[in-house]
C-alpha positions, -999 to 999 in steps of 0.1 A, spaced: -324 -654 189 -323 -632 157 -336 -596 154 -366 -609 130 -373 -640 151 -377 -617 182 -400 -594 167 -425 -626 152 -420 -639 188 -427 -610 215 -441 -579 192 -476 -567 175 -484 -540 149 -500 -516 169 -525 -487 153 -516 -450 159 -528 -422 141 -530 -412 107 -538 -442 95 -505 -458 103 -492 -485 127 -461 -485 151 -440 -514 170 -447 -523 200 -441 -557 231 -473 -578 229 -492 -580 265 -506 -604 279 -544 -608 278 -546 -585 319 -529 -558 291 -492 -570 312 -461 -567 294 -452 -605 285 -417 -601 299 -436 -590 334 -430 -613 363 -433 -603 392 -408 -576 378 -393 -570 348 -369 -605 333 -355 -585 304 -344 -550 329 -311 -547 314 -319 -551 278 -353 -535 280 -361 -518 247 -371 -484 243 -403 -484 249 -399 -499 278 -369 -478 295 -394 -446 290 -424 -452 303 -448 -436 315 -432 -408 301 -442 -411 268 -464 -383 254 -494 -407 256 -496 -408 291 -482 -376 293 -508 -356 279 -534 -353 308 -537 -359 348 -566 -384 341 -539 -406 317 -514 -407 343 -542 -417 371 -553 -448 350 -519 -462 338 -507 -460 375 -537 -471 385 -530 -501 366 -493 -506 363 -476 -524 396 -447 -508 388 -452 -469 389 -450 -450 422 -430 -475 438 -400 -463 429 -373 -438 429 -389 -399 415 -374 -383 385 -366 -346 377 -383 -330 345 -351 -326 333 -344 -365 336 -379 -368 324 -374 -346 291 -344 -362 290 -361 -394 283 -388 -378 259 -356 -364 237 -348 -400 232 -381 -413 224 -378 -387 195 -340 -392 192 -339 -434 181 -366 -444 158 -395 -463 162 -410 -488 132 -438 -473 119 -457 -493 88 -488 -478 69 -513 -494 79 -532 -526 57 -565 -517 60 -562 -474 55 -578 -462 26 -606 -491 27 -640 -485 24 
């Protein structure tokens, strides 16, 4: 599948801070990943967004955030325990790989 076709079919723009949007995988109406069907259907080719989950800054921000995600994600607490060094390595990968962002289309409109 061509990259642009993949983005049009499986991605959406999500509002983030400072009037910008970030490209993200779509979810089902239940907020599950569209590639999750009793397991990840694209595990070996999953994007960085998936490879670094649940070690996202927004999830690691507080114990409450972690608890909310843990209560809704069937994969959390099912695998091995990651060391602090491994988590820091994943966070560094997030910083190193550019995330596609754009200025929000409605930014500045009143």
